C-alpha positions in Angstrom: 114.8 60.0 80.8 111.5 59.5 79.2 109.7 61.7 81.8 112.4 64.4 81.2 111.8 64.3 77.5 108.0 64.5 78.1 108.5 67.6 80.2 110.6 69.2 77.5 108.0 68.3 74.9 105.2 69.8 77.0 107.1 73.0 77.6 108.0 73.2 73.9 104.3 73.0 73.0 103.4 75.6 75.7 105.9 78.0 74.3 105.5 77.2 70.6 101.7 77.3 70.3 101.2 80.9 71.6 104.2 82.0 69.5 102.8 80.4 66.4 99.4 82.0 67.1 101.0 85.4 67.6 102.9 85.2 64.3 99.9 84.0 62.4 97.6 86.7 64.0 100.2 89.4 63.2 100.5 88.2 59.6 96.8 88.3 59.0 96.7 91.9 60.3 99.7 93.1 58.3 98.6 91.3 55.1 94.9 92.3 55.6 93.8 88.7 55.3 90.2 89.1 56.4 89.0 85.5 56.0 91.9 83.9 57.8 92.1 86.7 60.2 88.5 86.2 61.3 89.1 82.5 61.7 92.2 83.0 63.8 90.6 85.8 65.9 87.6 83.7 66.7 89.5 80.5 67.3 90.2 81.2 71.1 86.5 82.1 71.6 85.3 79.0 69.8 87.6 76.8 71.8 86.6 78.4 75.1 82.8 78.1 74.4 83.0 74.5 73.2 85.1 73.6 76.3 82.5 75.3 78.5 79.7 73.5 76.7 81.4 70.1 77.1 82.0 70.6 80.8 78.5 72.0 81.5 75.9 70.0 83.5 73.5 70.0 80.6 76.1 69.0 78.1 73.8 68.1 75.2 71.8 71.2 75.5 74.9 73.4 75.7 76.5 71.7 72.7 73.3 72.1 70.7 73.3 75.8 71.6 77.0 76.0 70.6 76.2 74.4 67.3 73.4 76.9 66.7 75.8 79.7 67.5 78.3 78.3 64.9 75.5 78.1 62.3 74.7 81.8 62.9 78.4 82.6 62.7 78.6 80.9 59.4 75.5 82.7 58.0 76.9 86.0 59.0 80.5 85.2 58.0 80.7 87.7 55.2 79.7 90.6 57.5 81.9 89.4 60.4 85.0 89.4 58.2 84.7 93.2 57.8 85.4 93.6 61.5 88.1 90.9 62.1 90.6 93.5 63.4 88.1 94.7 65.9 87.6 91.2 67.2 91.4 90.9 67.8 91.4 94.2 69.7 88.3 93.3 71.8 90.0 90.0 72.7 93.3 91.6 73.7 92.0 94.7 75.5 89.1 92.7 77.0 91.5 90.0 78.4 93.6 92.7 80.0 90.5 94.4 81.5 89.1 91.1 82.8 92.4 90.4 84.5 92.4 94.0 85.9 88.9 93.5 87.4 89.8 90.0 88.7 92.7 91.3 90.7 90.8 94.5 91.7 87.8 92.7 93.1 90.1 90.8 95.5 91.1 94.1 97.1 87.8 94.5 98.8 87.7 94.5 102.5 85.9 91.1 102.7 88.3 89.3 100.3 91.9 88.2 100.2 94.1 90.0 97.7 95.0 87.7 94.8 98.8 87.9 95.3 98.4 87.3 99.0 96.4 84.2 98.2 99.2 82.8 96.0 101.9 83.8 98.5 100.0 82.0 101.2 99.7 78.9 99.1 103.4 78.8 98.6 104.7 80.0 102.0 101.9 79.1 104.4 101.1 81.8 107.0 102.4 85.3 106.2 103.6 88.0 108.5 101.7 91.3 108.6 104.5 93.0 106.6 104.2 90.4 103.9 100.5 90.6 103.8 100.7 94.3 103.3 103.4 93.8 100.6 101.4 91.3 98.7 98.3 93.6 98.8 100.5 96.4 97.3 101.7 93.9 94.6 98.0 93.1 93.8 97.4 96.8 93.3 100.4 97.0 91.0 99.0 94.2 88.8 95.6 96.0 88.7 97.4 99.1 87.4 99.5 97.1 85.0 96.5 95.3 83.4 94.5 98.6 83.3 97.5 100.3 81.5 97.8 97.4 79.0 94.1 97.7 78.2 94.4 101.4 77.8 97.5 101.3 75.6 95.9 98.6 73.5 92.9 100.8 72.9 94.8 103.9 72.2 97.1 102.2 69.7 94.3 100.4 68.0 92.4 103.7 67.4 95.3 106.1 66.9 98.1 104.1 65.3 98.2 101.7 62.4 96.9 98.2 62.6 100.5 96.9 62.2 101.7 98.9 65.2 98.8 97.7 67.4 99.3 94.1 66.3 103.0 94.2 67.1 102.2 95.5 70.6 99.4 93.0 71.2 101.1 89.9 69.8 104.8 90.5 70.6 105.0 92.8 73.5 102.3 91.6 75.9 104.0 88.5 77.1 107.5 90.2 77.5 105.9 93.0 79.4 104.2 90.6 81.8 107.5 88.8 82.2 109.2 92.1 83.0 106.5 92.8 85.6 107.3 89.5 87.3 111.0 90.3 87.2 110.5 93.8 88.6 108.4 92.4 91.4 111.0 89.8 92.2 113.8 92.4 92.4 111.7 94.6 94.7 110.8 91.6 96.9 114.4 90.6 97.3 115.3 94.1 98.4 112.4 94.7 100.7 112.2 91.1 102.2 115.6 89.5 101.8 114.9 87.0 104.6 112.0 85.5 102.7 112.2 82.2 100.9 111.7 83.5 97.4 109.6 81.2 95.2 109.4 81.3 91.4 106.3 81.3 89.1 106.4 77.5 88.8 106.1 77.1 92.5 103.0 79.3 92.5 101.4 77.4 89.7 102.0 74.0 91.5 100.6 75.4 94.7 97.6 76.7 93.0 96.7 73.4 91.3 97.3 71.4 94.5 95.2 73.8 96.6 91.9 72.4 97.9 90.2 75.8 97.5 90.8 77.7 94.3 91.8 81.3 94.0 88.4 82.1 92.5 86.9 82.1 96.0 89.3 84.9 97.1 88.0 84.8 100.7 90.1 85.9 103.6 91.2 83.1 105.8 
């Protein structure tokens, strides 16, 4: 019972935290709250850099550099606030572009496609047909993330900040979810005999794998 409540609590936090961040980010954009908007926009980057510094081999040196970076950030805060919306856009479009490149680089001849890797973790060996299918799915994700970065950029520069913010904060996750659903439907139709796993199975297999997906090498 206690473990079940713990799982519910973890999943509640996993869902609630991104949602709260999206609502707050959208509010700072629509209300033009430059100070709070800058803080919220930079929060993920600050968290990422401090985590990297803490896990670095030369921890003290990296933490010192991080502190210097924060000092410089504080000194330039007045100027940075003028561009808080651009920071939001760079984070959103940049994340989509990084994901696009991460999937795309695994399509090289000497690497294993990203989706193929995950499928192999879950199902073990794959038939040639499934290997070809997962390669095509990897290409589909490349196109998806590229399109997301493109739409984000077009909306940011051509539409109002409110429209862009609604897309970035409230449509990104549902569109990714729809992509997973569409792939699942296609997979059920093209490969009905396959043991169809869900996203949770893929995540568990990834974390339990001795070699991480970052290697991306063909086996």
